[in-house]
N, C-alpha and C positions, 0 to 999 in steps of 0.2 A: 579327817575329814571325807567328806564323800570326794569318788576322783572326780576330776574336770571333763566336764561334756567331750573334750578334744585328746583327753588321755588314750594311749595303743591298752588292750586290744579296743577299736573302734566298734560302734555298735551301731546296727544299720537294722533296718525294717523295711522289707516288700511285702506289700499286699493288695489285695482286692475285695473288692465287700458290694453291698447293695446298691450304695453307689453310683459305683464306679463300674458296675459288669454287670449287666445283664445275667438273668437265671440259666440261659441254655449256655451259658458260658462258663458260669461256676460252676454248676455241675460236672461241667467235662475236667474240673484240677480240681476237682473235693478229693479230700484223703480221709478216704476208710479207716475209721479207728483202729485198727487192727495193721494198716497200713502206719500209721504216724513213727512207731520205731523205729521203723527199717529208713524213713523220710528223716529222721530228723540226724541220724549215721549219714545219710548223703547229704548234705547241708554241712555238716561238721567237715566232710573228707572233700570238700571245693578247696581248689586251691587256694590258698590264705586263709582260710576260714577257721574260727577255734574254736567257737561254740555255735550251738543252735536251739532251735523252742521251736513248735510248728503246731500252730492255731486251725483247727479247721472246722467251721460248723456252716449250717444250715444259712449262713448270710456272709463271712466272711473266709479267706483263707489267710494267713498270715504267717510270715516265716522272719523271724528275730535272730540278729546270728553279731557274732562279733568278730573283727577280722583284720589282718596287719598289711593288708594294701594298702599304699601311699593315695590313688585315687578311689575315693567313695564309689565315684561312680560305676568304676569296674566292677566294684561289689556288687553292686545293682544288678550291671549288664549279665555278670553271671548267675545271681538269682533268678531274674527272667531266662535263658539261658537253661537253665536249671527244670523249673518249667516246664518249658517248649519241651527237651527232652522227655522229663519222665512220665508227660501224660502225650507224649507223643502227637504235639499240634498241626496240624496240616498249616501252610502259610499264612492261609487268611483266618484262621482261627486264634495263629501268634500274632496278629495284626490284632484281632478285636480283643486280647489279652492286655485289658484298660488297667497298669497298678500304679498303686503312690509309692514312692519312692522317701522314704525319712532317713535321717541320721541322727545320731548324738540326741541334744535335748530334744528333737522334734520327736523323735521314734522313743523316746522314755512319757514325752508328753501323750504321745498317742494311746501306747499303752497303758497308760495310768487314766485316759476319756474311756480306753474302752472297756479296763476291771469296773468301771464306777456306771460303766450303762449310759453313756452319755455319747456312744458312737451309736449305738444297737435301732434298728427299725425302731421299737417302740422303747423312747424314752428312761431311759430306768431302770429296763427288766434287771431282775435279780440270778438271771439262767447262766447270765454271761461269765462271773465271776465263778462259779463254779467250773464252766468247761474251761478258762484261762487256768485256774489251778490243775485241772486234771491234765492239759497240754506240757504245763510246766513240770510235774508231775513226772509224766513220761517220758520227757528229755531227762529228766534227772537221772530216773532211773537205768534210761537208756550209758546215760555219762556222759552225755553230748551240752552238758554246762558246768560251769566253772566260775570261781570268783564275780566277775565282771554279771553274766546273767541270773547266776544265785542271787547278788544283790540287787537287781534291779527286778527282779521278779517279786519278789519279799517286799521292796518298797512298793511296787504296784499294788500286790495286796493291804498294805497299809493303809494306801492314799481310799485306796476301794472303801477300807471301812468306816473310813473316816465321813467321806461323802455321804453312805447312807444310815453314818448316827450322828453326822450332824443337817441334815435336810430330808425336806418329804419328798425327794425326785420320783420316789418307787410311787408313791400314792397312784390308784388309777391300776390301769392295767397292765403289768410289768414284764409281760413275757407274750412270745409271739403265740403260745398256746392260750393265753387268756385271752387276747384281742381274735384268734381264731374264736371262743367260745363267743363273743361279744357279739360278732358277726353270726351267728346261728340262733342268739337270743331275737336279734333283730328281723329274722327272717321265719321264725317258729317258736310259738310258746313253747320253751322247754318241760315245763312242769305235764304236757300232752307227747311232747315228741320223745319219739326212741333214735337212738344214736348208737354209731358204729363206730370203734376207733379200731383202724387197720394197721397194726404195729405195735408194740407195748414198748416205747423208749421212754426217753426221761418228756419226750414233749410231748406223747400221749401223756403221759402220767399227771400233767398240768392240763392239760385239758379235760380229764376226764374229774381232777380237783376243783377245775372253775364250773365242768358240767354240776358237778355232785353239790356243789355250794349253790348252787343257784336252782337248784330241785329237779332235775334230770329223772322223769319219769322211767326211761331202760337207757341203762349202758350195756352195749356187745361189744366185750375186746376178743380181738383175734390175731391172734403173731406167730413165726413161725416157733417158736419155743413157746408148747402150749403152758407149760409149765410157769413161764411169767407170765400170760395172758391169764391164765387162771388165779396167778397170785394178784394180777391189779387188778381182775372183774370180784373178786373177794372183800378187797380192801375198797371197792367202791359199791361194793355191793350189788353189782351186776351179772353178766352172764358172760363165758368164756366159751369162743369156739376155735375148733382146728382149725389150720391155716388153707385146709382144704375143702371147708366147711362156708367160709365167710359169703363168697358169690351166691351161694346158693340161698341165703341170708338177706341180701341186699335190697330186695324188694321190702321188705319188711320193716327199714327204718328213714328214717326223713331228714337226717345227717351223714354223712358221711366225713372222716376226718382221716386222716392217711398220712400215714409218720415213718415209713417201710425206707428197709437202708437197700433197699433193693436196686439194683446197676441200668433197669430198665422199668418200662411201663408197667404194674401189677392192674390198672383200673383204664381197660381199652373199650371204644365206642362199640363196640357189639356186644359186649357184655352189656354197658347202659343203656342202648336201645331195647333189652333181654327185657330189663330189670324195668326200666319207665314202662313197656306194654305191661306188664305185671303191675304195674302201680296204678292203670290208669292212668297216665300221665299226670297224677298230680305231682309237686313240685318235690325236687329233692335238691338236698344244697351239698355241694362237693369242697373241701377245705383241703387241698395238696402243701402242706409243710411240711412236704420231704425235699432231698438235695440230694442226688438228685431226683426230679419230679417223680411222685409216682402214677401221675395220672395223663394220659394223653389229651393233650389240647384241644383235640379234636370233638371232645366229650362236651365240651362249652355250649356245640354247635346244637346237641339236642333237644327237643320242643322239651319246655318245664324246667332243665337242667341250669341249677347255676355252680358254675364252678370257678373258684378264687386260687390262685394258687399264693405261696410266700409272697412275692414281688406286688401280689393285688393287693395284700394288704397292710401293704405303706399308707394308702390313703385315711386307713383309722389311727394306724400310727401314727400319723401326722395332727389328726383331730387334738390325738393325748400331746402331743409334742409342746403345738401352743401354747395347752394348759401351762405348761412345765417352765416355760420360756424364762421365768422369774429365778424359778428353782436352780435353772443351769445356771444362771447370772453366778448365785453362791457356788455352783458346785465348780466351776469354770476356777473363781477365783481359788479356793480351799488347792487343787490344783496345781496354780500357779507356787501359792506359797509354800505345797511341799515340793515342787523341782526345784525351788530357790533352796528350800531345807536340805535337800540332799545332793544341792552344789551341780546343779543342771546348768541352771539359770541363775544371774546376779538376783538377788533382793529386790524386790517390786519397790 
């Protein structure tokens, strides 16, 4: 039988997401993909900790761990202190770091909901399943998981698949990328407008696929790795630009979707003002789905420019959420049944 929820080692989850924490704070504590293996070792090395998995996406940072501390609160405080030290947060930044602190069954329930797309900005999104699998795989390869977390994450993937197979929670826009394209479609006729993707990561790929499926007239891809930009542009029937060329071509596009991994703003007011002069102030839609943000918020003050960051997409996501409330009830029922099956709670 599965371990009881209060067995040793104890399960803990500390997290912050788009609901609890504004993007200005989230981008400050995001773990770059290359730093995740280092981070999971740091979590496991905390006094009393035994296992660790770090999940860091544009909408959330979550630390899953097991510990042998007698006081669960001490485990949470240790993880908060770790984030403050790791990202060298000033006092006011540390005070703005609003987190959720979950133990045992609550931590498992939360992970099951995350993997199932129920805790996402876009209810039912599919990208998060792969992101959690990737986070778990990195921890597995780093050797920071053992029996407890290995079992938990395998159970979570089983639940996620069950929710997707037995409900229609995925219908409609199921990713931040596709919601971004929904927004672009409301402003422009995609069959006539030109779109530039700055960054060729998975989020950009999702956007490109959605754009293509809706008949986008022209797709331009630019990425620091030109080879990757060429690969995506070829796949989408678009055009690739070298990363030192995209700024000069901005005035030729109607929609910019930016999702680089740069630690600083890559699209600044002075650049956009020059672009707008060349466009003779024709409307320009900029969608910033990067965390940290790619676009300086002051860009939104420029005449004719409409800027939306990842938090601004919440309004669209809320519309989808209302449509899916009935399906959500079914999903929650499945999760509760699986929590009971795996021994985290008593049979409902």
